[in-house]
N, C-alpha and C positions, 0 to 999 in steps of 0.2 A: 425268063422262064421261071415258073413257080415250082415249089417243092411240095411233095405230099405232106399233108398235116398230120398223118398218122405215123409213118416211119421216118419222116424227115431226111431221107437219104436219096430218094429217087425223084426225078421230075414227074410232073403230072402227065397222065396219058389222056388224050382227047376223049376216048370212049369211057373213061372212068372219072373224069374231071369232077372234083378237085383232087382225086386220089391217083395213085400211080398204078394200081392194080385192083382186081376184083377182091383180093384178100384184104387190102386196106379198106375198101368200101364196106366189106362185111364186118371188119373189126369196128368201124365207126357205127354201123347199124346195131351191132350187139351192145355197144356202149349206151346207145339211146334206149334200147329195149330193156336193158338191165337197170336203168336208172342212174348210170354213172354220170350222166350230164344232168345237172339240175340248175334251176334258176333260183337265186336267193330270194327269200320272201321276208319282208319286214312286217311282222304281226301287228306292230303298233299302228300301221296305216289302216288296218281294217276296223270298221265300226262295230261296236258290240251289237249283238242281236237285240232287237226291241222286244220287250215283254208285252204280251197281250193282256187284256183285262181279266 
């Protein structure tokens, strides 16, 4: 049985999987909406913009 990734105390509930409750699902959604979860970006991989004539 897996554990809720937010509270890490309760087992997951089938109706809220992978969370244990609506509260933990809402906490996760709020983290996404507020920008708490971000993917790292390496600016060196981006090509510089080409200059026009």
